[in-house]
Residue, then its C-alpha position, 0 to 999 in steps of 0.5 A: m500500500t503506497q497511499a495512506l491507510v485512511s484513504s482506503f475508507r469513506g468512514i471511521v467508527c472510533d472508540l473513545d477511551g484508550v483511543v482518543y483520550r485517557s482519563h480525560e487527557p488527549i492521547p498523543y497524536a489522536v486529535e490531529a490524526l482524526e481532524t486531518a482525516r475529517g478534513d480529507g473528507v472521511s466521516i467519523a462516528y465516535a462509538t461508545n458503550n457508555a450508555g449513561r452519558e448523553p451524546a451532547v455531553v460526550a461531544a462537548q468533551l471531544r470539542e474541548l480536546g480540539l475535535d470538530a465533533p457535532t452531537d450527531s457524531v457520537v453514537n452510544s449503546s443506549m442509542a443502539g438499544a433504543a433503535y432496536l426497540a423502536d423497530s419492534l414497539p409501537a410509537d410512544a410505547t412505554v419503556l422502563a429506562v435503567g441507567g444514566p440520562g443517556v438512556s432516557t434521551a435515546l428512547s425519547e429521540v426515537g419516539l418511545r416514552p421512557v419511565r423511571a423506576s421512581d415513577a413506576d406504580r405497578s398497581a395502576g397505569e400502563k406497564p412498560l412493554a420493554v426495559l432498556q438497561g444501561y450503566g449509570p452510577e446512581v442505579s439503585w436496588r429499586d431500579l434493578a428490582v423494578a426492571a426484574f418485575a417488568i421482565q417477569a411480567g413479559a417486557q422485552w429486555v435489552a441491555t446496552n452492553l455487558d461489560a462486567t467492569i469499568p475503569t475509574s480513577d479509584g480502580i476497577a468498578p462493576g460495570n453494566g454487565s454486573l448489574v445485568q447479571a443481578v437482574r438475570a438472577a431474578v428472571s428466567v430470560d437473557p437480555v438482547a445486548v446491543g453494544k460492543p462486541e455485538t453488531p447493532l451499535y456498528e450497524l447504527c454507526a454505518r447508517r449514520l455515516g451513510c457507508r457500507n460496512d466494508q467502507i468503514l475502518a473501525i478503530g479501538d484499543r480492546l480486542d474483546t469489544d472493539i475488534i470482535g464487534a468490528n469483525r462481526a459487523g464486517m468492518p476492517s478493524l485497526l487496533v492501537t496500543t494506546g489503551v487496554h490491550q498491549v502486545e502480549a494480549v494481541c499475540a494471544a488473540d484468537d481468530e475472532s479478535r484479531p485486527r486487520y490492521l495494527a498500529v502504535d497510535l493514530r499517526a498510522l492513519h496517514a502513513p502507507y500501511t506495510d503488511p507483515i510477511v512470515d516465512s518458515d522452514s519445512d518442519g516449523h522449527r524456524w520462523t521469521g516475521r518481517c515488516g519493512e526493515a523490522t525482523v523477528s525470528l523464532r528459532d527452536g524456541q528462542v525469540v531473536l529480535g532484529d536491530s532494524g525497524c521502528p516500534e510499529t513495524r516491529l510490532r506488526a512483524l512480531v504479532a504476525l510471527v506469533w499468530a502464524a506459529r500458533d496457528a501451525r500448532d492449533r492455536a497453541p498459547a505463546t508460552t509453547l513457543g518459548i515466549d516466557d515472562e523474561t522474553w516478554r520483558r525483552i520484547s517490551d524494551w524492543l518495542a519501546p519508542g526511540d526510533p524516529r518514524 
């Protein structure tokens, strides 16, 4: 590929935390790369599993970082859930909204009528036809109990996402998936999930962008949500190592969670993409991965790291090598290739920034 990677696509679906910002601070090069893409005519949808925050609030945060992000460029899992319900419920149908303000807003915007547990009176009035359950820091036992009662009475149940945990400034906290499991313990059905890694959120983004799925590059930092979701939706995916999943996790990825493209950061959007190649001898004892000038070899269980290449081409060469060697051994774990903790430490040093691009 001699043209910039982004030139092959009409649209981008971009994750936020770990790609655009981290703890409200912009990730280096992300804003500049995305703004350049937008200026070149690429449409961008910012997709998040965070159901509780309203798109206007998220868009305002993105603008503070320097992105030209109108409210309608933000697509969250509440919106995907509301769109799903709007396809199956009559207009103005009552839906129990569990979660932050974004849940109610999404329902109202598609012509459904959100009610809260605090407003529900099970002895009178119209019972909700559905429950849309999303994350919110103020979700209470009563919210979960009223949701369970509605589901037991026959209401459809849609979960915005099933992320078991969320990162906070104080540590890892229960996410929406944990709250969904609390309701599931009291009912006899499973919810329909619409956020990453399921496809409805990606399909909604594609409709917003006005592009076919194969014309959209989906960018993320998590294999288990961003990349699996993109792959399921038929969108080429780019994983950047600025967030949750780093080289060891990428090397351990199975087929469903392997990204089509791999980069250190979003500068890769505006550079030609060099695909790695892997060679092996006939008996599989010697493997070599190459990407540009970068080389890495696996020789009888020993990893040999080449001196050339930049961190990005080294990363691609290594990952391609490990995937190929694992696949030849029926997806064996990397430890069976001789990659132990000490080897990972050497690899981490080898991939550290230092060489200019």
